[in-house]
TIDREN-58990 format. One record per residue: residue in three letters; x, z, y of N, C-alpha, C in turn. Coordinates in nm, 3 decimals, decimal comma, always signed. Example, Ala and Ser with C-alpha at 12.3 -4.5 7.8 and 13.67 -1.06 7.14 Angstrom:
BEGIN
aa  n.c1  n.c3  n.c2  ca.c1  ca.c3  ca.c2  c.c1  c.c3  c.c2
ALA  +1,319  +0,780  -0,569  +1,230  +0,780  -0,450  +1,320  +0,780  -0,330
SER  +1,285  +0,708  -0,225  +1,367  +0,714  -0,106  +1,290  +0,787  +0,003
***
This chain:
BEGIN
aa  n.c1  n.c3  n.c2  ca.c1  ca.c3  ca.c2  c.c1  c.c3  c.c2
MET  +0,116  +0,000  -0,136  -0,007  -0,003  -0,003  +0,092  +0,006  +0,135
ALA  +0,036  -0,071  +0,237  +0,119  -0,089  +0,343  +0,088  +0,006  +0,433
ARG  +0,233  +0,088  +0,522  +0,195  +0,222  +0,600  +0,143  +0,130  +0,711
THR  +0,080  +0,249  +0,776  +0,034  +0,246  +0,904  +0,126  +0,237  +1,031
LYS  +0,146  +0,150  +1,108  +0,216  +0,150  +1,225  +0,200  +0,274  +1,298
GLU  +0,281  +0,362  +1,320  +0,260  +0,531  +1,371  +0,291  +0,509  +1,518
PHE  +0,324  +0,385  +1,591  +0,339  +0,371  +1,718  +0,250  +0,249  +1,805
ASP  +0,264  +0,275  +1,920  +0,168  +0,131  +1,983  +0,287  +0,037  +2,010
PRO  +0,283  -0,096  +2,007  +0,359  -0,163  +2,012  +0,355  -0,244  +2,138
ASP  +0,216  -0,185  +2,211  +0,262  -0,275  +2,377  +0,345  -0,141  +2,444
THR  +0,303  -0,030  +2,357  +0,371  +0,058  +2,488  +0,520  +0,077  +2,423
ALA  +0,572  +0,064  +2,269  +0,678  -0,021  +2,292  +0,739  -0,078  +2,332
LEU  +0,672  -0,207  +2,373  +0,736  -0,338  +2,470  +0,750  -0,293  +2,564
ARG  +0,660  -0,260  +2,666  +0,665  -0,156  +2,823  +0,822  -0,109  +2,783
ALA  +0,840  -0,006  +2,696  +0,919  +0,038  +2,696  +1,091  -0,022  +2,698
ALA  +1,094  -0,120  +2,606  +1,199  -0,196  +2,582  +1,222  -0,282  +2,722
LEU  +1,142  -0,352  +2,763  +1,123  -0,421  +2,896  +1,220  -0,317  +2,999
ASP  +1,163  -0,214  +3,019  +1,197  -0,092  +3,118  +1,359  -0,092  +3,101
LEU  +1,399  -0,099  +2,943  +1,519  -0,039  +2,930  +1,644  -0,230  +2,959
PHE  +1,568  -0,319  +2,871  +1,663  -0,416  +2,880  +1,678  -0,459  +3,055
TRP  +1,572  -0,434  +3,140  +1,562  -0,429  +3,291  +1,674  -0,392  +3,372
ARG  +1,676  -0,238  +3,300  +1,767  -0,123  +3,337  +1,948  -0,176  +3,304
LYS  +1,916  -0,182  +3,221  +2,087  -0,205  +3,121  +2,134  -0,381  +3,139
GLY  +1,977  -0,445  +3,126  +2,047  -0,584  +3,065  +2,038  -0,630  +2,879
TYR  +2,020  -0,726  +2,878  +2,049  -0,794  +2,703  +2,178  -0,709  +2,658
GLU  +2,299  -0,769  +2,688  +2,440  -0,734  +2,600  +2,472  -0,580  +2,592
ALA  +2,421  -0,527  +2,699  +2,451  -0,372  +2,760  +2,334  -0,279  +2,657
THR  +2,232  -0,327  +2,625  +2,142  -0,276  +2,496  +2,163  -0,271  +2,375
SER  +2,216  -0,200  +2,324  +2,202  -0,206  +2,186  +2,055  -0,197  +2,068
VAL  +2,089  -0,239  +1,982  +1,975  -0,164  +1,897  +1,953  -0,074  +1,879
GLN  +2,053  +0,070  +1,854  +2,049  +0,166  +1,830  +1,984  +0,227  +2,011
ASP  +1,996  +0,175  +2,096  +1,951  +0,215  +2,258  +1,810  +0,197  +2,249
LEU  +1,764  +0,080  +2,176  +1,642  +0,026  +2,207  +1,549  +0,170  +2,063
VAL  +1,628  +0,186  +1,992  +1,589  +0,243  +1,912  +1,531  +0,439  +1,950
ASP  +1,639  +0,438  +2,000  +1,636  +0,592  +2,095  +1,512  +0,642  +2,165
HIS  +1,545  +0,484  +2,247  +1,427  +0,513  +2,401  +1,320  +0,479  +2,379
LEU  +1,228  +0,370  +2,229  +1,153  +0,364  +2,193  +1,081  +0,466  +2,138
GLY  +1,184  +0,557  +2,053  +1,154  +0,621  +1,944  +1,085  +0,599  +1,821
ILE  +1,092  +0,462  +1,799  +1,055  +0,436  +1,678  +1,152  +0,375  +1,568
GLY  +1,141  +0,383  +1,415  +1,256  +0,379  +1,343  +1,338  +0,186  +1,380
ARG  +1,422  +0,221  +1,321  +1,481  +0,009  +1,292  +1,421  -0,008  +1,226
ALA  +1,383  +0,011  +1,106  +1,261  -0,067  +1,036  +1,134  -0,103  +1,079
SER  +1,114  -0,008  +1,133  +0,992  -0,039  +1,249  +1,006  -0,169  +1,364
LEU  +1,149  -0,125  +1,445  +1,156  -0,243  +1,543  +1,182  -0,351  +1,452
TYR  +1,237  -0,363  +1,376  +1,248  -0,565  +1,315  +1,088  -0,593  +1,259
ALA  +1,021  -0,468  +1,192  +0,908  -0,516  +1,135  +0,813  -0,583  +1,254
THR  +0,818  -0,506  +1,337  +0,757  -0,555  +1,495  +0,796  -0,627  +1,528
PHE  +0,906  -0,616  +1,575  +0,948  -0,726  +1,703  +1,053  -0,830  +1,657
ASP  +1,041  -0,839  +1,537  +1,212  -0,929  +1,470  +1,345  -0,857  +1,498
THR  +1,392  -0,983  +1,585  +1,518  -0,938  +1,601  +1,501  -0,895  +1,748
LYS  +1,639  -0,851  +1,810  +1,677  -0,770  +1,943  +1,670  -0,923  +2,069
HIS  +1,660  -1,011  +2,011  +1,670  -1,156  +2,117  +1,497  -1,156  +2,125
ASP  +1,465  -1,140  +1,992  +1,272  -1,142  +2,031  +1,215  -1,066  +2,082
LEU  +1,291  -0,977  +2,071  +1,203  -0,833  +2,153  +1,186  -0,856  +2,310
TYR  +1,358  -0,906  +2,340  +1,418  -0,906  +2,471  +1,344  -1,044  +2,557
LEU  +1,303  -1,131  +2,437  +1,221  -1,255  +2,535  +1,045  -1,209  +2,504
ARG  +0,990  -1,128  +2,419  +0,850  -1,079  +2,448  +0,868  -0,994  +2,556
ALA  +0,942  -0,903  +2,571  +0,978  -0,796  +2,774  +0,971  -0,896  +2,841
LEU  +1,062  -1,034  +2,856  +1,027  -1,075  +2,953  +0,917  -1,194  +2,978
ASP  +0,864  -1,230  +2,885  +0,740  -1,297  +2,908  +0,646  -1,148  +2,943
ARG  +0,626  -0,996  +2,923  +0,541  -0,985  +2,956  +0,571  -0,947  +3,126
TYR  +0,698  -0,935  +3,149  +0,736  -0,911  +3,246  +0,650  -1,010  +3,410
LEU  +0,721  -1,156  +3,344  +0,615  -1,283  +3,402  +0,527  -1,293  +3,417
GLU  +0,471  -1,264  +3,300  +0,327  -1,180  +3,336  +0,241  -1,088  +3,456
GLU  +0,316  -0,986  +3,436  +0,302  -0,892  +3,543  +0,345  -0,910  +3,683
VAL  +0,444  -0,993  +3,715  +0,505  -0,998  +3,825  +0,425  -1,117  +3,904
ASN  +0,440  -1,264  +3,803  +0,380  -1,388  +3,871  +0,270  -1,365  +3,860
GLY  +0,164  -1,271  +3,765  +0,051  -1,255  +3,840  +0,009  -1,203  +3,943
ARG  +0,036  -1,065  +3,983  +0,021  -0,990  +4,092  +0,102  -1,066  +4,213
ALA  +0,222  -1,187  +4,193  +0,233  -1,191  +4,336  +0,147  -1,354  +4,376
ALA  +0,066  -1,427  +4,248  -0,052  -1,515  +4,269  -0,132  -1,431  +4,320
ALA  -0,200  -1,344  +4,274  -0,307  -1,268  +4,295  -0,305  -1,215  +4,514
SER  -0,174  -1,178  +4,543  -0,169  -1,169  +4,686  -0,132  -1,275  +4,763
LEU  -0,139  -1,417  +4,688  -0,114  -1,527  +4,749  -0,246  -1,582  +4,822
PHE  -0,344  -1,547  +4,801  -0,484  -1,576  +4,769  -0,574  -1,485  +4,844
PRO  -0,553  -1,404  +4,945  -0,672  -1,338  +4,981  -0,753  -1,398  +5,071
GLU  -0,878  -1,304  +5,130  -0,953  -1,388  +5,215  -0,859  -1,391  +5,354
GLY  -0,846  -1,496  +5,426  -0,771  -1,494  +5,551  -0,666  -1,558  +5,559
ASP  -0,554  -1,545  +5,655  -0,459  -1,629  +5,639  -0,322  -1,576  +5,509
SER  -0,372  -1,730  +5,475  -0,254  -1,727  +5,357  -0,107  -1,766  +5,416
LEU  -0,066  -1,782  +5,549  +0,077  -1,779  +5,568  +0,087  -1,610  +5,564
ALA  -0,010  -1,553  +5,656  +0,032  -1,439  +5,622  +0,056  -1,347  +5,532
ALA  -0,031  -1,386  +5,390  +0,012  -1,384  +5,272  +0,139  -1,411  +5,232
VAL  +0,176  -1,503  +5,257  +0,328  -1,549  +5,224  +0,405  -1,496  +5,254
LYS  +0,405  -1,452  +5,414  +0,534  -1,360  +5,488  +0,511  -1,199  +5,440
HIS  +0,424  -1,188  +5,395  +0,398  -1,038  +5,341  +0,457  -1,037  +5,147
LEU  +0,445  -1,150  +5,085  +0,472  -1,150  +4,961  +0,663  -1,146  +4,993
ILE  +0,695  -1,229  +5,097  +0,854  -1,207  +5,084  +0,889  -1,042  +5,159
ARG  +0,832  -1,042  +5,232  +0,897  -0,885  +5,295  +0,868  -0,740  +5,163
THR  +0,810  -0,785  +5,051  +0,734  -0,718  +5,002  +0,859  -0,693  +4,887
PHE  +0,908  -0,842  +4,832  +1,005  -0,869  +4,793  +1,117  -0,802  +4,796
ALA  +1,196  -0,824  +4,954  +1,302  -0,742  +4,998  +1,281  -0,560  +5,010
GLU  +1,173  -0,551  +5,031  +1,119  -0,407  +5,032  +1,153  -0,310  +4,929
GLU  +1,114  -0,387  +4,802  +1,093  -0,327  +4,676  +1,264  -0,410  +4,601
SER  +1,318  -0,418  +4,647  +1,456  -0,438  +4,629  +1,534  -0,342  +4,708
ALA  +1,523  -0,314  +4,856  +1,649  -0,224  +4,904  +1,534  -0,097  +4,843
SER  +1,443  -0,032  +4,826  +1,400  +0,079  +4,766  +1,414  +0,123  +4,646
ASP  +1,436  +0,027  +4,548  +1,438  +0,077  +4,437  +1,534  +0,137  +4,424
PRO  +1,509  +0,266  +4,301  +1,599  +0,356  +4,345  +1,754  +0,355  +4,156
ASP  +1,670  +0,268  +4,076  +1,733  +0,229  +4,010  +1,843  +0,098  +4,020
ARG  +1,812  +0,046  +4,151  +1,844  -0,101  +4,178  +1,868  -0,214  +4,040
LYS  +1,783  -0,232  +4,011  +1,725  -0,330  +3,870  +1,745  -0,485  +3,922
GLY  +1,704  -0,471  +4,050  +1,659  -0,653  +4,066  +1,531  -0,749  +4,009
CYS  +1,552  -0,804  +3,994  +1,457  -0,873  +3,901  +1,478  -0,935  +3,786
PHE  +1,386  -0,879  +3,664  +1,396  -0,870  +3,532  +1,458  -1,027  +3,538
VAL  +1,334  -1,134  +3,565  +1,392  -1,300  +3,593  +1,560  -1,306  +3,624
THR  +1,566  -1,291  +3,754  +1,686  -1,343  +3,819  +1,803  -1,273  +3,743
ASN  +1,779  -1,166  +3,684  +1,898  -1,063  +3,610  +1,922  -1,153  +3,478
THR  +1,815  -1,196  +3,434  +1,820  -1,301  +3,288  +1,922  -1,453  +3,351
ALA  +1,867  -1,486  +3,413  +1,916  -1,579  +3,459  +2,023  -1,591  +3,476
VAL  +2,090  -1,430  +3,583  +2,285  -1,452  +3,579  +2,332  -1,407  +3,460
GLU  +2,268  -1,350  +3,370  +2,315  -1,293  +3,279  +2,331  -1,348  +3,100
CYS  +2,178  -1,441  +3,085  +2,214  -1,525  +2,957  +2,227  -1,673  +2,929
LEU  +2,191  -1,704  +3,074  +2,232  -1,860  +3,117  +2,358  -1,910  +3,105
PRO  +2,415  -2,030  +3,097  +2,307  -2,136  +3,053  +2,306  -2,089  +2,918
GLY  +2,357  -2,027  +2,819  +2,387  -2,041  +2,686  +2,305  -2,014  +2,634
ASP  +2,114  -1,965  +2,651  +2,051  -1,926  +2,597  +1,893  -1,976  +2,584
GLU  +1,869  -2,095  +2,553  +1,793  -2,184  +2,596  +1,618  -2,135  +2,586
LEU  +1,621  -2,038  +2,525  +1,479  -1,984  +2,470  +1,476  -1,881  +2,644
ALA  +1,568  -1,820  +2,694  +1,561  -1,708  +2,795  +1,543  -1,852  +2,951
ALA  +1,640  -1,956  +2,942  +1,633  -2,064  +3,028  +1,466  -2,102  +3,092
ARG  +1,386  -2,119  +2,934  +1,287  -2,184  +2,983  +1,186  -2,072  +3,047
ARG  +1,232  -1,937  +3,011  +1,133  -1,869  +3,074  +1,174  -1,824  +3,219
VAL  +1,256  -1,870  +3,224  +1,331  -1,843  +3,390  +1,266  -1,944  +3,460
ASP  +1,272  -2,050  +3,397  +1,222  -2,175  +3,471  +1,084  -2,167  +3,487
ILE  +0,991  -2,142  +3,437  +0,834  -2,041  +3,417  +0,867  -1,967  +3,517
GLY  +0,939  -1,876  +3,555  +0,888  -1,750  +3,600  +0,950  -1,828  +3,788
PHE  +1,015  -1,880  +3,741  +1,045  -1,933  +3,905  +0,992  -2,020  +3,940
GLY  +0,966  -2,159  +3,883  +0,809  -2,224  +3,841  +0,690  -2,179  +3,896
GLY  +0,661  -2,123  +3,849  +0,554  -2,023  +3,857  +0,493  -1,972  +4,030
LEU  +0,649  -1,903  +4,056  +0,619  -1,822  +4,189  +0,661  -1,944  +4,283
GLU  +0,695  -2,049  +4,244  +0,727  -2,133  +4,350  +0,571  -2,178  +4,356
SER  +0,498  -2,242  +4,264  +0,380  -2,279  +4,266  +0,290  -2,220  +4,323
ALA  +0,260  -2,093  +4,314  +0,204  -2,021  +4,403  +0,197  -1,979  +4,567
ILE  +0,353  -2,016  +4,579  +0,360  -2,012  +4,701  +0,374  -2,140  +4,792
ALA  +0,390  -2,249  +4,705  +0,393  -2,386  +4,772  +0,192  -2,385  +4,800
GLY  +0,097  -2,358  +4,715  -0,016  -2,365  +4,720  -0,071  -2,259  +4,813
ALA  -0,012  -2,145  +4,885  -0,031  -2,070  +4,958  -0,012  -2,134  +5,076
LEU  +0,116  -2,210  +5,089  +0,124  -2,265  +5,202  +0,053  -2,396  +5,232
ALA  +0,012  -2,469  +5,176  -0,046  -2,589  +5,159  -0,240  -2,538  +5,187
GLN  -0,224  -2,394  +5,167  -0,390  -2,399  +5,223  -0,355  -2,270  +5,388
ALA  -0,238  -2,275  +5,399  -0,214  -2,220  +5,565  -0,216  -2,373  +5,638
GLN  -0,115  -2,443  +5,532  -0,164  -2,583  +5,661  -0,349  -2,624  +5,669
GLY  -0,430  -2,620  +5,614  -0,539  -2,622  +5,597  -0,600  -2,503  +5,741
GLN  -0,588  -2,364  +5,701  -0,596  -2,313  +5,804  -0,549  -2,340  +5,948
GLY  -0,453  -2,422  +5,952  -0,355  -2,418  +6,090  -0,251  -2,351  +6,081
THR  -0,261  -2,258  +6,024  -0,156  -2,161  +6,085  +0,003  -2,179  +6,062
LEU  +0,025  -2,288  +5,964  +0,155  -2,369  +5,897  +0,146  -2,483  +5,960
SER  +0,237  -2,592  +6,022  +0,268  -2,683  +6,071  +0,227  -2,782  +5,978
GLU  +0,223  -2,878  +6,032  +0,160  -3,034  +5,936  +0,337  -3,075  +5,932
ASP  +0,397  -3,039  +5,948  +0,478  -3,103  +5,967  +0,608  -3,062  +5,888
LYS  +0,561  -2,980  +5,803  +0,635  -2,868  +5,712  +0,582  -2,906  +5,598
ASP  +0,706  -2,893  +5,476  +0,661  -2,914  +5,342  +0,639  -2,824  +5,297
PRO  +0,496  -2,782  +5,208  +0,490  -2,666  +5,109  +0,552  -2,668  +5,046
TYR  +0,623  -2,792  +4,955  +0,708  -2,772  +4,831  +0,850  -2,728  +4,866
SER  +0,919  -2,781  +4,967  +1,070  -2,802  +5,005  +1,049  -2,633  +5,020
LEU  +0,906  -2,569  +5,125  +0,977  -2,446  +5,180  +0,937  -2,357  +5,069
ALA  +0,869  -2,397  +4,967  +0,845  -2,301  +4,852  +1,006  -2,302  +4,772
ARG  +1,032  -2,373  +4,757  +1,115  -2,409  +4,670  +1,260  -2,302  +4,759
PHE  +1,298  -2,324  +4,892  +1,339  -2,234  +4,927  +1,307  -2,113  +4,966
LEU  +1,215  -2,057  +4,968  +1,192  -1,926  +4,978  +1,208  -1,883  +4,810
VAL  +1,186  -1,963  +4,707  +1,214  -1,877  +4,586  +1,312  -1,885  +4,580
THR  +1,423  -1,987  +4,621  +1,593  -1,915  +4,598  +1,606  -1,823  +4,700
PHE  +1,558  -1,788  +4,777  +1,598  -1,732  +4,911  +1,545  -1,580  +4,809
VAL  +1,435  -1,549  +4,772  +1,394  -1,423  +4,697  +1,509  -1,396  +4,610
GLN  +1,541  -1,510  +4,535  +1,633  -1,452  +4,392  +1,734  -1,414  +4,461
GLY  +1,786  -1,416  +4,632  +1,956  -1,378  +4,634  +1,903  -1,262  +4,693
VAL  +1,789  -1,230  +4,783  +1,777  -1,159  +4,834  +1,749  -1,032  +4,654
ARG  +1,697  -1,050  +4,564  +1,696  -0,972  +4,457  +1,843  -0,928  +4,375
VAL  +1,930  -1,014  +4,408  +2,046  -1,017  +4,366  +2,091  -0,879  +4,425
MET  +2,095  -0,918  +4,567  +2,170  -0,810  +4,669  +2,067  -0,656  +4,655
GLY  +1,968  -0,670  +4,594  +1,870  -0,504  +4,535  +1,952  -0,404  +4,509
HIS  +2,048  -0,504  +4,405  +2,187  -0,397  +4,324  +2,257  -0,333  +4,415
ARG  +2,280  -0,404  +4,495  +2,357  -0,326  +4,613  +2,283  -0,292  +4,777
PRO  +2,181  -0,284  +4,782  +2,065  -0,325  +4,885  +2,129  -0,256  +5,031
ASP  +2,121  -0,352  +5,103  +2,196  -0,272  +5,279  +2,052  -0,310  +5,322
ARG  +1,943  -0,237  +5,369  +1,822  -0,238  +5,424  +1,873  -0,341  +5,591
ARG  +1,986  -0,343  +5,675  +1,979  -0,397  +5,780  +2,033  -0,547  +5,749
ARG  +2,064  -0,543  +5,649  +2,116  -0,692  +5,595  +2,009  -0,767  +5,520
LEU  +1,928  -0,687  +5,453  +1,781  -0,749  +5,390  +1,678  -0,773  +5,502
THR  +1,665  -0,703  +5,555  +1,549  -0,718  +5,701  +1,622  -0,847  +5,812
ASP  +1,766  -0,856  +5,802  +1,764  -0,969  +5,904  +1,749  -1,058  +5,815
ALA  +1,797  -1,079  +5,736  +1,793  -1,208  +5,614  +1,656  -1,298  +5,611
VAL  +1,560  -1,153  +5,593  +1,389  -1,251  +5,564  +1,354  -1,256  +5,701
ASP  +1,360  -1,158  +5,815  +1,312  -1,211  +5,950  +1,396  -1,374  +5,970
HIS  +1,521  -1,430  +5,946  +1,569  -1,531  +5,952  +1,505  -1,641  +5,866
ALA  +1,453  -1,599  +5,741  +1,407  -1,658  +5,641  +1,259  -1,753  +5,684
LEU  +1,199  -1,619  +5,745  +1,059  -1,625  +5,720  +1,060  -1,731  +5,875
SER  +1,129  -1,714  +5,987  +1,076  -1,819  +6,097  +1,119  -1,939  +6,097
LEU  +1,113  -2,023  +5,939  +1,144  -2,138  +5,925  +1,002  -2,180  +5,911
LEU  +0,916  -2,092  +5,923  +0,779  -2,082  +5,828  +0,678  -2,093  +5,980
ASP  +0,774  -2,053  +6,081  +0,680  -2,078  +6,188  +0,694  -2,217  +6,340
***
């Protein structure tokens, strides 16, 4: 007779996400996962297969949460341009105020795992592409609202803002609030 799982896989996945995000893929050992998740090695492998599979599932969860939250914040009732500016400022504030200095899990993955890990690369592309599409959509909506000039290209601006935000997230590993604020102010001036 098969044994019943004595842990919640969703809770364990969330705990693994937190550990990988804080330490990175290479620095997180299977023993670290076993200890942090509070489950046995056999249960870890039976539920999540390999460490790499668990990492990818944690990255998928992060993408769902962060891109979902970002997309929802970009399409409020009212001024879409203000929503884009608020999102960029929020990313910078999160980077400046994170006591663990984790940065962005997707950005961390890009720095640590690419170009050698094609499965991680696909997720990085999805993460950056999803955010880029959401920002471009909000900027196009802002043009329709008359708050963003018609001579601005929403897609080019979105690509720039996503690239800029990734730099902000890297800077979050050693944040300097003034540097981040000045950079955000300058980047957002491109939208005026």
